[in-house]
VEXDREN-2710 file (C-alpha; in Angstrom, 1 decimal):
% VEXDREN-2710
k/r/px/py/pz
1/UNK/-56.8/-9.5/24.1
2/UNK/-59.1/-12.2/22.7
3/UNK/-58.2/-14.4/25.7
4/UNK/-59.1/-11.6/28.1
5/UNK/-62.4/-10.9/26.4
6/UNK/-63.5/-14.5/26.4
7/UNK/-62.4/-14.8/30.1
8/UNK/-64.5/-11.9/31.0
9/UNK/-67.5/-13.4/29.2
10/UNK/-67.2/-16.6/31.1
11/UNK/-66.8/-14.8/34.4
12/UNK/-69.5/-12.1/34.1
13/UNK/-72.1/-13.1/31.5
14/UNK/-75.3/-15.1/31.9
15/UNK/-75.5/-18.7/30.7
16/UNK/-77.4/-17.6/27.6
17/UNK/-74.6/-15.3/26.7
18/UNK/-72.0/-18.0/27.4
19/UNK/-73.9/-20.3/25.1
20/UNK/-73.8/-17.7/22.3
21/UNK/-70.1/-17.3/22.6
22/UNK/-69.5/-21.1/22.8
23/UNK/-71.6/-21.3/19.6
24/UNK/-69.3/-18.8/17.9
25/UNK/-66.3/-20.9/18.9
26/UNK/-68.1/-23.9/17.4
27/UNK/-68.7/-21.9/14.2
28/UNK/-65.0/-20.9/14.0
29/UNK/-64.1/-24.6/14.3
30/UNK/-66.5/-25.6/11.7
31/UNK/-65.2/-22.9/9.3
32/UNK/-61.6/-23.9/10.0
33/UNK/-62.5/-27.4/8.9
34/UNK/-64.2/-26.1/5.8
35/UNK/-61.2/-24.0/4.9
36/UNK/-59.0/-27.1/4.9
37/UNK/-61.4/-28.9/2.5
38/UNK/-60.9/-28.8/-1.2
39/UNK/-63.7/-26.3/-1.8
40/UNK/-63.7/-24.0/-4.7
41/UNK/-63.2/-20.3/-3.9
42/UNK/-66.9/-19.5/-4.6
43/UNK/-68.0/-22.4/-2.3
44/UNK/-65.6/-21.3/0.4
45/UNK/-66.9/-17.7/0.3
46/UNK/-70.6/-18.9/0.4
47/UNK/-69.7/-21.1/3.4
48/UNK/-68.0/-18.1/5.1
49/UNK/-71.0/-15.8/4.9
50/UNK/-73.4/-18.5/6.0
51/UNK/-71.4/-19.3/9.1
52/UNK/-70.7/-15.6/9.8
53/UNK/-74.4/-14.8/9.8
54/UNK/-75.1/-17.8/12.0
55/UNK/-72.3/-17.0/14.4
56/UNK/-73.3/-13.3/14.6
57/UNK/-77.1/-14.0/14.7
58/UNK/-77.4/-11.5/11.8
59/UNK/-79.9/-11.8/9.0
60/UNK/-77.4/-10.5/6.5
61/UNK/-73.8/-11.2/5.8
62/UNK/-71.5/-10.5/2.9
63/UNK/-68.0/-10.8/1.6
64/UNK/-66.6/-7.9/-0.4
65/UNK/-63.7/-8.4/-2.9
66/UNK/-61.5/-5.5/-3.8
67/UNK/-61.1/-4.8/-7.5
68/UNK/-57.9/-2.8/-8.0
69/UNK/-58.7/-1.9/-11.6
70/UNK/-62.0/-0.2/-10.7
71/UNK/-61.1/0.6/-7.1
72/UNK/-64.4/-0.8/-5.8
73/UNK/-65.6/-3.5/-3.4
74/UNK/-67.7/-6.1/-5.1
75/UNK/-70.3/-8.2/-3.2
76/UNK/-68.7/-11.6/-4.1
77/UNK/-70.9/-13.7/-1.7
78/UNK/-73.7/-13.0/0.7
79/UNK/-76.8/-14.2/2.6
80/UNK/-80.0/-12.2/3.3
81/UNK/-79.7/-9.9/0.3
82/UNK/-82.2/-9.2/-2.4
83/UNK/-81.8/-11.1/-5.7
84/UNK/-79.2/-9.5/-8.0
85/UNK/-77.0/-8.1/-5.3
86/UNK/-74.5/-10.9/-5.0
87/UNK/-72.0/-10.7/-7.9
88/UNK/-73.3/-7.2/-9.1
89/UNK/-73.6/-4.7/-6.2
90/UNK/-70.5/-2.6/-5.4
91/UNK/-69.5/-0.3/-2.6
92/UNK/-66.9/2.5/-2.6
93/UNK/-63.5/2.2/-1.0
94/UNK/-63.4/5.6/0.6
95/UNK/-63.1/6.1/4.3
96/UNK/-66.7/7.6/4.4
97/UNK/-68.2/4.1/4.2
98/UNK/-68.0/1.4/6.8
99/UNK/-66.5/-1.2/4.4
100/UNK/-64.1/1.3/2.9
101/UNK/-62.9/2.4/6.3
102/UNK/-62.2/-1.2/7.4
103/UNK/-60.4/-1.9/4.1
104/UNK/-58.3/1.2/4.2
105/UNK/-57.3/1.0/7.9
106/UNK/-57.0/-2.8/8.2
107/UNK/-59.0/-2.6/11.4
108/UNK/-62.6/-3.6/12.4
109/UNK/-65.4/-1.1/12.0
110/UNK/-68.4/-1.5/14.4
111/UNK/-71.5/0.6/14.4
112/UNK/-74.7/-0.2/16.4
113/UNK/-76.6/2.8/15.3
114/UNK/-75.8/3.3/11.7
115/UNK/-78.4/6.1/11.1
116/UNK/-76.9/8.4/13.8
117/UNK/-73.2/7.4/13.2
118/UNK/-71.6/10.6/11.8
119/UNK/-68.5/8.8/10.6
120/UNK/-70.1/7.4/7.6
121/UNK/-72.2/8.0/4.5
122/UNK/-74.6/5.1/4.6
123/UNK/-74.4/3.2/1.3
124/UNK/-77.7/2.8/-0.7
125/UNK/-77.4/-1.0/-0.5
126/UNK/-77.6/-0.9/3.3
127/UNK/-80.5/1.7/3.3
128/UNK/-82.5/-0.5/0.9
129/UNK/-82.2/-3.5/3.2
130/UNK/-82.9/-1.5/6.4
131/UNK/-79.6/-2.2/8.0
132/UNK/-79.3/-0.6/11.5
133/UNK/-76.1/-2.0/12.8
134/UNK/-73.0/-3.7/11.3
135/UNK/-69.5/-5.1/11.9
136/UNK/-67.0/-5.0/9.1
137/UNK/-63.5/-6.6/9.4
138/UNK/-60.8/-6.7/6.7
139/UNK/-59.8/-10.1/5.2
140/UNK/-56.0/-10.1/5.4
141/UNK/-53.5/-11.8/3.0
142/UNK/-50.0/-12.6/4.2
143/UNK/-47.5/-9.9/3.2
144/UNK/-50.1/-8.2/1.1
145/UNK/-52.9/-5.7/1.3
146/UNK/-56.4/-6.9/2.4
147/UNK/-58.2/-9.1/-0.1
148/UNK/-61.5/-7.6/0.9
149/UNK/-64.0/-7.2/3.7
150/UNK/-66.2/-9.7/5.8
151/UNK/-69.3/-8.0/7.0
152/UNK/-72.2/-8.9/9.4
153/UNK/-75.2/-6.6/8.8
154/UNK/-78.4/-6.6/10.8
155/UNK/-81.7/-4.8/10.4
156/UNK/-82.7/-5.8/14.0
157/UNK/-82.2/-3.9/17.2
158/UNK/-79.3/-5.1/19.4
159/UNK/-75.6/-4.5/19.7
160/UNK/-72.4/-6.0/18.4
161/UNK/-69.6/-5.9/20.9
162/UNK/-65.8/-6.4/21.3
163/UNK/-66.3/-10.2/21.5
164/UNK/-68.2/-10.2/18.2
165/UNK/-65.3/-8.3/16.7
166/UNK/-62.9/-10.9/17.9
167/UNK/-65.1/-13.6/16.4
168/UNK/-65.3/-11.8/13.1
169/UNK/-61.5/-11.2/13.0
170/UNK/-60.9/-14.9/13.6
171/UNK/-63.3/-15.7/10.7
172/UNK/-61.5/-13.2/8.5
173/UNK/-58.1/-14.6/9.3
174/UNK/-59.2/-18.1/8.5
175/UNK/-60.9/-16.9/5.3
176/UNK/-57.7/-15.0/4.3
177/UNK/-55.5/-18.0/4.7
178/UNK/-58.0/-20.2/2.8
179/UNK/-58.3/-17.6/0.0
180/UNK/-54.6/-17.3/-0.3
181/UNK/-54.2/-21.0/-0.7
182/UNK/-57.0/-21.2/-3.3
183/UNK/-55.5/-18.3/-5.3
184/UNK/-52.1/-20.0/-5.2
185/UNK/-53.7/-23.3/-6.3
186/UNK/-55.6/-21.4/-9.1
187/UNK/-52.4/-19.7/-10.3
188/UNK/-50.5/-23.0/-10.2
189/UNK/-53.2/-24.7/-12.2
190/UNK/-53.4/-21.9/-14.7
191/UNK/-49.7/-21.9/-15.1
192/UNK/-49.7/-25.7/-15.4
193/UNK/-52.4/-25.5/-18.1
194/UNK/-50.3/-23.1/-20.1
195/UNK/-47.2/-25.2/-19.6
196/UNK/-48.9/-28.2/-20.9
197/UNK/-49.6/-26.4/-24.2
198/UNK/-45.9/-25.5/-24.7
199/UNK/-43.9/-27.2/-27.4
200/UNK/-41.0/-27.4/-24.9
201/UNK/-40.8/-30.4/-22.6
202/UNK/-41.9/-29.1/-19.2
203/UNK/-41.6/-31.2/-16.1
204/UNK/-42.5/-30.3/-12.5
205/UNK/-41.3/-32.8/-9.8
206/UNK/-40.3/-33.2/-6.2
207/UNK/-37.8/-35.6/-4.7
208/UNK/-40.6/-37.1/-2.5
209/UNK/-43.5/-37.3/-5.0
210/UNK/-41.7/-37.6/-8.3
211/UNK/-43.3/-36.1/-11.4
212/UNK/-46.4/-33.9/-10.8
213/UNK/-46.6/-32.3/-14.2
214/UNK/-45.6/-33.8/-17.6
215/UNK/-46.4/-31.5/-20.5
216/UNK/-47.5/-32.6/-24.0
217/UNK/-44.1/-31.4/-25.2
218/UNK/-42.5/-33.8/-22.7
219/UNK/-44.6/-36.7/-23.9
220/UNK/-43.8/-35.8/-27.5
221/UNK/-40.0/-35.4/-26.9
222/UNK/-39.4/-38.4/-24.6
223/UNK/-42.1/-40.9/-25.7
224/UNK/-43.6/-41.4/-22.2
225/UNK/-47.2/-40.4/-21.6
226/UNK/-48.2/-38.3/-18.6
227/UNK/-49.7/-41.4/-16.9
228/UNK/-46.5/-43.3/-17.4
229/UNK/-44.5/-40.4/-15.9
230/UNK/-46.6/-39.3/-12.9
231/UNK/-45.0/-40.2/-9.6
232/UNK/-41.7/-41.4/-11.0
233/UNK/-38.3/-39.7/-10.7
234/UNK/-37.2/-38.0/-14.0
235/UNK/-33.8/-39.5/-13.6
236/UNK/-35.4/-42.9/-13.8
237/UNK/-37.3/-42.0/-17.0
238/UNK/-34.9/-39.9/-19.1
239/UNK/-31.5/-40.6/-17.5
240/UNK/-30.0/-37.1/-17.8
241/UNK/-26.3/-36.6/-18.2
242/UNK/-25.3/-33.1/-16.9
243/UNK/-22.2/-31.2/-18.0
244/UNK/-21.3/-30.8/-14.3
245/UNK/-21.8/-32.9/-11.2
246/UNK/-25.3/-32.8/-9.8
247/UNK/-23.9/-31.3/-6.6
248/UNK/-22.9/-28.2/-8.6
249/UNK/-26.3/-28.0/-10.2
250/UNK/-28.0/-28.4/-6.8
251/UNK/-25.8/-25.7/-5.3
252/UNK/-26.8/-23.3/-8.1
253/UNK/-30.5/-24.1/-7.5
254/UNK/-30.1/-23.4/-3.8
255/UNK/-28.0/-20.2/-4.1
256/UNK/-29.4/-18.7/-7.3
257/UNK/-32.8/-20.3/-7.6
258/UNK/-32.1/-21.8/-11.0
259/UNK/-29.6/-23.4/-13.4
260/UNK/-29.3/-23.5/-17.2
261/UNK/-27.2/-25.7/-19.5
262/UNK/-27.2/-28.4/-22.1
263/UNK/-28.2/-31.9/-21.0
264/UNK/-28.1/-35.2/-22.8
265/UNK/-31.1/-37.4/-22.1
266/UNK/-32.7/-40.7/-23.3
267/UNK/-36.0/-41.3/-24.9
268/UNK/-38.3/-44.2/-24.2
269/UNK/-37.1/-45.9/-27.4
270/UNK/-33.4/-45.5/-26.2
271/UNK/-32.6/-42.7/-28.6
272/UNK/-30.5/-39.8/-27.3
273/UNK/-31.6/-36.2/-27.4
274/UNK/-29.8/-33.0/-26.5
275/UNK/-31.8/-30.3/-24.7
276/UNK/-31.2/-26.8/-23.5
277/UNK/-32.5/-27.1/-20.0
278/UNK/-33.6/-24.4/-17.5
279/UNK/-34.1/-25.6/-14.0
280/UNK/-36.0/-23.4/-11.5
281/UNK/-37.3/-23.8/-8.0
282/UNK/-41.0/-23.0/-7.8
283/UNK/-43.5/-23.0/-4.9
284/UNK/-46.6/-25.2/-5.1
285/UNK/-50.0/-24.6/-3.6
286/UNK/-48.8/-25.6/-0.1
287/UNK/-45.6/-23.6/-0.4
288/UNK/-43.6/-26.8/-0.9
289/UNK/-40.5/-26.5/-3.1
290/UNK/-40.8/-28.0/-6.5
291/UNK/-38.3/-28.2/-9.3
292/UNK/-39.5/-27.1/-12.8
293/UNK/-37.6/-28.2/-15.9
294/UNK/-38.1/-26.5/-19.2
295/UNK/-36.2/-28.5/-21.8
296/UNK/-36.0/-27.4/-25.4
297/UNK/-34.9/-30.0/-27.9
298/UNK/-31.7/-28.8/-29.7
299/UNK/-30.7/-32.1/-31.1
300/UNK/-31.2/-31.0/-34.8
301/UNK/-29.2/-27.9/-34.1
302/UNK/-26.4/-29.8/-32.4
303/UNK/-26.2/-32.2/-35.3
304/UNK/-25.9/-29.2/-37.7
305/UNK/-23.2/-27.7/-35.5
306/UNK/-21.3/-31.0/-35.4
307/UNK/-21.6/-31.3/-39.2
308/UNK/-20.4/-27.7/-39.6
309/UNK/-17.5/-28.4/-37.3
310/UNK/-16.6/-31.5/-39.3
311/UNK/-16.9/-29.5/-42.6
312/UNK/-14.9/-26.7/-41.1
313/UNK/-12.1/-29.1/-40.1
314/UNK/-12.2/-30.6/-43.6
315/UNK/-12.0/-27.1/-45.1
316/UNK/-9.1/-26.2/-43.0
317/UNK/-7.3/-29.4/-43.8
318/UNK/-7.8/-28.7/-47.5
319/UNK/-6.6/-25.1/-47.0
320/UNK/-3.5/-26.4/-45.2
321/UNK/-2.6/-28.5/-48.2
322/UNK/-2.7/-25.6/-50.6
323/UNK/0.6/-24.4/-52.0
324/UNK/-0.5/-20.8/-51.5
325/UNK/-0.7/-18.7/-48.4
326/UNK/-4.3/-18.9/-47.2
327/UNK/-6.5/-17.1/-44.6
328/UNK/-10.1/-16.7/-43.4
329/UNK/-11.9/-13.7/-42.1
330/UNK/-15.4/-13.2/-40.6
331/UNK/-18.2/-11.3/-42.3
332/UNK/-16.7/-7.9/-41.2
333/UNK/-13.2/-8.7/-42.4
334/UNK/-11.6/-9.6/-39.2
335/UNK/-9.0/-12.2/-40.2
336/UNK/-8.9/-15.0/-37.6
337/UNK/-7.1/-17.9/-39.3
338/UNK/-4.0/-18.4/-41.5
339/UNK/-2.6/-21.6/-42.8
340/UNK/0.7/-23.1/-41.9
341/UNK/2.4/-21.8/-45.1
342/UNK/1.6/-18.2/-44.1
343/UNK/3.4/-18.5/-40.8
344/UNK/6.3/-20.4/-42.4
345/UNK/6.8/-17.7/-45.0
346/UNK/6.3/-14.6/-42.8
347/UNK/7.8/-16.1/-39.6
348/UNK/4.9/-14.6/-37.5
349/UNK/2.3/-16.0/-35.1
350/UNK/-1.5/-15.8/-35.1
351/UNK/-1.5/-13.3/-32.3
352/UNK/0.6/-11.0/-34.4
353/UNK/-1.4/-11.4/-37.6
354/UNK/-5.1/-11.7/-36.6
355/UNK/-7.5/-8.8/-37.1
356/UNK/-5.5/-6.1/-38.9
357/UNK/-2.1/-7.3/-37.7
358/UNK/-1.3/-8.6/-41.2
359/UNK/-0.5/-5.1/-42.3
360/UNK/2.9/-5.5/-40.6
361/UNK/4.2/-7.7/-43.4
362/UNK/3.1/-5.4/-46.2
363/UNK/5.5/-3.1/-48.0
364/UNK/5.0/0.5/-46.7
365/UNK/4.7/1.8/-50.3
366/UNK/1.7/-0.5/-51.0
367/UNK/-0.1/-1.1/-47.6
368/UNK/-2.4/2.0/-47.7
369/UNK/-3.6/1.0/-51.2
370/UNK/-4.2/-2.6/-50.1
371/UNK/-6.1/-1.5/-47.0
372/UNK/-8.3/0.8/-49.1
373/UNK/-9.2/-1.8/-51.7
374/UNK/-9.8/-4.7/-49.3
375/UNK/-11.9/-2.4/-47.0
376/UNK/-14.1/-1.6/-50.0
377/UNK/-14.6/-5.4/-50.6
378/UNK/-15.5/-5.9/-46.9
379/UNK/-18.1/-3.1/-47.1
380/UNK/-19.6/-4.1/-50.5
381/UNK/-19.3/-7.9/-50.4
382/UNK/-17.5/-7.8/-53.8
383/UNK/-14.7/-10.3/-54.6
384/UNK/-11.2/-8.8/-54.1
385/UNK/-8.1/-9.1/-56.1
386/UNK/-4.8/-7.2/-55.9
387/UNK/-1.0/-7.6/-56.4
388/UNK/1.5/-6.5/-53.8
389/UNK/4.8/-7.5/-52.1
390/UNK/4.9/-9.3/-48.8
391/UNK/7.9/-9.5/-46.4
392/UNK/9.2/-12.9/-45.7
393/UNK/10.9/-14.2/-42.6
394/UNK/14.2/-13.4/-44.2
395/UNK/13.3/-9.7/-44.5
396/UNK/13.0/-9.8/-48.3
397/UNK/9.8/-9.0/-50.2
398/UNK/8.2/-11.2/-52.8
399/UNK/5.3/-10.3/-55.0
400/UNK/1.9/-12.1/-54.5
401/UNK/-1.4/-12.2/-56.5
402/UNK/-4.0/-12.1/-53.8
403/UNK/-7.7/-13.0/-54.1
404/UNK/-10.6/-13.3/-51.6
405/UNK/-14.2/-14.5/-52.1
406/UNK/-17.2/-14.0/-49.8
407/UNK/-19.1/-17.0/-48.4
408/UNK/-22.8/-16.3/-47.9
409/UNK/-25.6/-17.8/-45.9
410/UNK/-29.1/-18.7/-47.3
411/UNK/-30.2/-15.1/-47.0
412/UNK/-27.2/-13.8/-49.0
413/UNK/-25.4/-12.3/-46.0
414/UNK/-21.6/-12.6/-46.0
415/UNK/-20.6/-14.9/-43.1
416/UNK/-16.9/-15.1/-43.9
417/UNK/-14.2/-14.6/-46.4
418/UNK/-11.6/-17.1/-47.8
419/UNK/-8.4/-15.6/-49.3
420/UNK/-5.2/-16.8/-50.9
421/UNK/-1.9/-15.3/-51.7
422/UNK/0.0/-16.8/-54.7
423/UNK/3.7/-16.1/-55.1
424/UNK/4.1/-14.5/-58.6
425/UNK/7.6/-13.1/-58.0
426/UNK/9.2/-15.2/-60.8
427/UNK/6.3/-14.6/-63.1
428/UNK/6.5/-10.8/-62.3
429/UNK/10.2/-10.9/-63.1
430/UNK/9.6/-12.7/-66.5
431/UNK/6.8/-10.3/-67.4
432/UNK/9.0/-7.3/-66.6
433/UNK/11.8/-8.7/-68.7
434/UNK/9.3/-9.4/-71.5
435/UNK/8.1/-5.8/-71.3
436/UNK/11.7/-4.6/-71.6
437/UNK/12.3/-6.8/-74.6
438/UNK/9.0/-5.9/-76.3
439/UNK/9.8/-2.2/-75.7
440/UNK/13.3/-2.7/-77.2
441/UNK/12.0/-4.6/-80.2
442/UNK/9.3/-2.0/-80.7
443/UNK/11.8/0.8/-80.5
444/UNK/14.1/-0.9/-83.1
445/UNK/11.2/-1.7/-85.4
446/UNK/10.0/1.9/-85.2
447/UNK/13.5/3.2/-86.0
448/UNK/13.8/0.7/-88.9
449/UNK/10.5/1.8/-90.4
450/UNK/11.4/5.4/-89.9
451/UNK/14.7/4.7/-91.7
452/UNK/12.9/3.0/-94.6
453/UNK/10.5/6.0/-94.8
454/UNK/13.4/8.4/-94.8
455/UNK/15.2/6.5/-97.5
456/UNK/12.1/6.5/-99.7
457/UNK/11.6/10.3/-99.2
458/UNK/15.3/11.0/-100.1
459/UNK/14.9/8.8/-103.2
460/UNK/11.7/10.6/-104.2
461/UNK/13.4/14.0/-104.1
462/UNK/15.7/12.9/-106.9
463/UNK/12.7/12.0/-109.2
464/UNK/9.9/13.9/-110.8
465/UNK/6.4/13.2/-111.9
466/UNK/4.8/9.8/-111.3
467/UNK/7.9/8.0/-109.9
468/UNK/8.3/10.7/-107.3
469/UNK/4.6/10.6/-106.2
470/UNK/4.7/6.8/-106.0
471/UNK/7.8/6.9/-103.7
472/UNK/6.3/9.7/-101.5
473/UNK/3.0/7.6/-101.1
474/UNK/5.1/4.6/-100.2
475/UNK/7.1/6.6/-97.6
476/UNK/3.8/7.9/-96.2
477/UNK/2.4/4.4/-95.8
478/UNK/5.6/3.0/-94.2
479/UNK/5.4/5.9/-91.8
480/UNK/1.7/5.0/-91.1
481/UNK/2.7/1.5/-90.3
482/UNK/5.3/2.9/-87.9
483/UNK/2.6/5.0/-86.2
484/UNK/0.2/2.0/-85.8
485/UNK/3.1/-0.1/-84.4
486/UNK/4.0/2.6/-81.9
487/UNK/0.4/2.8/-80.6
488/UNK/0.2/-1.0/-80.3
489/UNK/3.5/-1.0/-78.4
490/UNK/1.9/1.2/-75.7
491/UNK/-0.3/-1.8/-74.8
492/UNK/2.6/-4.1/-74.2
493/UNK/2.0/-7.6/-75.4
494/UNK/-1.8/-7.5/-74.6
495/UNK/-3.8/-9.6/-77.0
496/UNK/-6.7/-7.1/-77.0
497/UNK/-6.7/-3.3/-77.5
498/UNK/-9.3/-0.7/-76.4
499/UNK/-10.4/1.2/-79.5
500/UNK/-11.3/4.4/-77.6
501/UNK/-7.8/5.5/-76.6
502/UNK/-6.2/3.7/-79.6
503/UNK/-8.2/5.8/-82.1
504/UNK/-7.7/9.0/-80.2
505/UNK/-3.9/8.6/-79.8
506/UNK/-3.4/7.4/-83.4
507/UNK/-5.5/10.2/-84.9
508/UNK/-3.6/12.8/-82.8
509/UNK/-0.3/11.4/-84.1
510/UNK/-1.5/11.5/-87.7
511/UNK/-2.9/15.0/-87.2
512/UNK/0.5/16.3/-86.2
513/UNK/1.5/15.9/-89.9
514/UNK/-1.2/18.4/-90.9
515/UNK/-1.1/21.2/-88.2
516/UNK/-3.1/23.7/-90.3
517/UNK/-6.2/21.6/-90.0
518/UNK/-8.3/21.2/-86.8
519/UNK/-8.9/17.5/-86.0
520/UNK/-11.7/16.6/-83.6
521/UNK/-11.8/13.0/-82.2
522/UNK/-14.5/11.2/-80.2
523/UNK/-14.2/7.5/-79.8
524/UNK/-16.1/5.1/-77.5
525/UNK/-14.3/2.3/-75.8
526/UNK/-14.5/-1.2/-77.2
527/UNK/-12.1/-4.1/-77.0
528/UNK/-10.8/-5.8/-80.2
529/UNK/-8.0/-8.1/-80.9
530/UNK/-4.6/-6.6/-81.8
531/UNK/-4.9/-8.4/-85.2
532/UNK/-8.0/-6.3/-86.0
533/UNK/-6.5/-3.1/-84.5
534/UNK/-3.7/-3.1/-87.1
535/UNK/-5.8/-2.9/-90.3
536/UNK/-8.3/-0.6/-88.6
537/UNK/-5.4/1.8/-87.8
538/UNK/-4.0/1.7/-91.3
539/UNK/-7.4/2.4/-92.7
540/UNK/-7.9/5.4/-90.4
541/UNK/-4.5/6.6/-91.5
542/UNK/-5.5/6.4/-95.2
543/UNK/-8.9/8.2/-94.6
544/UNK/-7.3/11.0/-92.5
545/UNK/-4.4/11.5/-94.8
546/UNK/-6.7/11.8/-97.9
547/UNK/-8.9/14.3/-96.0
548/UNK/-5.9/16.4/-95.2
549/UNK/-4.7/16.3/-98.8
550/UNK/-7.9/16.6/-100.9
551/UNK/-10.8/17.9/-98.8
552/UNK/-9.7/21.6/-98.8
553/UNK/-7.9/23.7/-101.4
554/UNK/-4.2/23.8/-101.2
555/UNK/-3.1/26.1/-98.4
556/UNK/-6.6/26.4/-96.9
557/UNK/-7.5/25.4/-93.3
558/UNK/-10.4/23.1/-92.4
559/UNK/-11.9/20.7/-89.9
560/UNK/-11.8/17.0/-89.9
561/UNK/-13.9/14.8/-87.5
562/UNK/-13.3/11.3/-86.4
563/UNK/-16.1/9.5/-84.5
564/UNK/-16.1/6.0/-83.2
565/UNK/-19.1/4.3/-81.5
566/UNK/-20.2/0.8/-80.5
567/UNK/-23.4/-0.2/-82.2
568/UNK/-25.8/-3.1/-82.0
569/UNK/-24.9/-6.7/-82.8
570/UNK/-21.4/-6.2/-81.2
571/UNK/-20.2/-4.0/-84.1
572/UNK/-18.2/-0.8/-84.3
573/UNK/-18.9/2.3/-86.5
574/UNK/-15.9/4.5/-87.5
575/UNK/-16.6/7.7/-89.3
576/UNK/-14.2/10.2/-90.9
577/UNK/-15.8/13.4/-92.2
578/UNK/-14.7/16.8/-93.5
579/UNK/-16.5/20.0/-94.5
580/UNK/-14.5/20.7/-97.7
581/UNK/-15.0/20.2/-101.4
582/UNK/-16.9/16.9/-101.2
583/UNK/-16.8/13.9/-103.4
584/UNK/-17.2/14.0/-107.2
585/UNK/-20.8/13.6/-108.5
586/UNK/-21.7/9.9/-108.8
587/UNK/-18.7/8.7/-106.7
588/UNK/-19.0/5.0/-105.8
589/UNK/-16.1/3.7/-103.7
590/UNK/-16.9/0.1/-104.7
591/UNK/-16.2/1.0/-108.4
592/UNK/-13.4/3.5/-107.7
593/UNK/-10.4/1.3/-108.2
594/UNK/-8.1/3.7/-110.1
595/UNK/-6.0/5.1/-107.2
596/UNK/-3.8/3.1/-104.9
597/UNK/-5.3/4.7/-101.9
598/UNK/-8.8/3.6/-102.8
599/UNK/-7.6/0.1/-103.4
600/UNK/-5.8/0.1/-100.0
601/UNK/-8.9/1.3/-98.2
602/UNK/-11.1/-1.3/-99.9
603/UNK/-8.6/-4.1/-99.1
604/UNK/-8.3/-3.1/-95.4
605/UNK/-12.1/-2.9/-95.1
606/UNK/-12.4/-6.4/-96.5
607/UNK/-9.7/-7.6/-94.1
608/UNK/-11.9/-6.3/-91.2
609/UNK/-14.9/-8.0/-92.7
610/UNK/-16.5/-4.6/-92.6
611/UNK/-18.8/-2.5/-94.8
612/UNK/-17.4/0.8/-96.2
613/UNK/-19.6/3.5/-97.5
614/UNK/-19.6/7.2/-98.4
615/UNK/-22.0/10.0/-97.9
616/UNK/-22.2/13.7/-98.5
617/UNK/-21.5/15.8/-95.3
618/UNK/-23.1/18.8/-97.0
619/UNK/-20.6/20.3/-97.6
620/UNK/-17.8/17.8/-97.5
621/UNK/-17.4/14.1/-97.6
622/UNK/-18.1/11.3/-95.0
623/UNK/-16.5/7.8/-95.0
624/UNK/-18.3/5.3/-92.8
625/UNK/-16.8/1.9/-91.8
626/UNK/-18.8/-0.6/-89.8
627/UNK/-17.1/-3.9/-88.7
628/UNK/-17.6/-6.7/-86.2
629/UNK/-15.5/-6.4/-83.0
630/UNK/-14.8/-10.1/-83.2
631/UNK/-13.5/-11.7/-86.4
632/UNK/-15.9/-14.3/-87.8
633/UNK/-13.3/-16.0/-90.0
634/UNK/-10.6/-18.3/-88.8
END
C-alpha cells in the first residue's frame, strides 16, 4: 500500500508536494540512522518527536508511553508544548480519545477537524494548545502490545493524508524496534549489575567474544580480575573439568536451555575449587545467544563430605572388628547397615534385614515387646537396652544383651543410631543356675532356722518361769531371722535391696503372727545394701513384736503403724507407732538396758549407724529410727 501511495504522489502531485514527500523519506532515513546509534532512551524519544514534527510540518509532536499500573498514557517526550507538559501530562486510554483509540486498536487515527469530529472527546491538553488536527499511530513492539503512541498535532489549518499516515507508521515501527533494543539493553545491564553483586561466581561469555561479564564473586573465587578475564575464553582461565563430556553438556544446553552439575576448576594460583555450576543460554541486547555460568563454591562442603566419608569408613571398619553383632539406623530408626558378624550368625542378607526386616530373626514370644521398646527409643531419642533371644543360622536361639545409642548433630537432632548385640547365652545359663542354687540354699536355710525355732519352742514347753520365757524369746528371734532371710531371698543375689517393698512384705509376714491387731504399712522406696537390710529387718521385727505384746492389754485389739520415708542428707526414717498404753513415765531407751529386747534394738541401731528415739503417740508409743542409706564405716 505504501508503494502505491508514494507512486501516486510522484505521478499526480505538484513538485512542491513531491519535495515534501521526499523530505519525509529523508527524515525516515535520518531517524533510522539515529535508531542505530547508541542513544539513551530519552535521547532517542526526543529525536523521534523532533523529526516527526519536522517531517509532518507540525508545530507539536509527542510520544506517549503506556503505564500499565495506572492505565494511562504519559507524555514521555515532545516538542511545541507548554513547560511542565513533558514528563507530567497524561491522557486516558479509552477509545473516546484519539491516542486511546490508536493504542487500543493498534491502527492510525487521523482527524483534520478535531472540533467537529464526533468520535472523540477532545482532551484538555489539546484544547489548551489549540490543536485543530492530529495524526496518532501506535508504537509497536515485537510479539507484545503497543509500547505507546507517536503523535503529530497541529494548531494550523491544513490536512493530514494517507501518505502522512504511512510516514508516521514508518517512524513508529523504527521507534518500536529501537525502544525494544534499548529496553533489552537496559534489562541486560540491570541484570548484569545485580549479578556483579552476587557472592556466586557469575560469568557471561560467547564462543566468539569470550568473557563479557565477570562478577565480583568470580574475581574473588578464581583470583582473576574482570580486566584480566574480559575477552578470554573461560576454559583458558579456569580450566573446568566436567563430570560428562562437553558434547553432552552442549546437547543439554541446546535441547533444555540449561545444565547443572559439579565442576572442578583451577584458580589463578593453581589451587583447585569445586563448584556447583548452573549453565544457561541467555539472550543479549542484539538477541545473540550467550552462555551464563552461575558457579557456587562448594569446596568446603566437599572437604567436609570427604572427611565424613573417611570417618564413616573408619567407623565401619571399627564396627566390623567388634566381637558383637553391630548395626546402624538412620534418625527415624530405619536400620541400613549390619556388620559381617550379624550376617554370619543369622545367615541372612542386608536385603532381608534392612528396615524392619530384622524382626524375622527374633523369637515370636519376644518380638512384640522388643518392637514396642525400641520404637519408644526411636520416638524419644532415649538410649535403648533390652535382652532377648535371636535365631542363628542353625535355627537355634541364643540370648543377647542389646544396646543402642543415638548420635546427634550440633543442634541436638538424632541423625543415626549405633547398636550392638552381645551374646549372653552362657552368662544367662550361669545366672539361671545361680538363681536355682540360691533358691535351694535359701530354702534349706529357712527350713533349718524353722527347725531350730521349733526345737526351742518344744524345749520351752517343758520349762516354767524365766527359763521358759528365755527359750520362747530365742525361738521368736530365730524365727525373725528366718523371715528376714526369706525376704532377702526374694531379691536373688542382688547386692542392693529396695526398702519400700522389703518393709511392706516383712511387716506383713510379722503381722501374720498377731492377726487380732490391724497393721498399716506405708514405706517409700530407697535402695540400701543387703548388709544394711538385715539389721534393719531384725530391728523392725523387734519393734513390731514388742508392740503386739505390750501396747494393748492381753486379749485386746489395736492398731500398729509402720511408716518409712526418705529424708534429707540421703537418710531414711523408720517409725513404728501404736495407740495403746504408752511408755512408762520418764522412759529413756538409752538408759533402759534391763531387757534383752531393748539391748537387741539398741545394738541393731548402732550397727545401722542410726539414731533411735521414742515419743508419745498420745495415746500410745512411737519408736523412731533414722539411719544413713549408705554405710559410712568400712
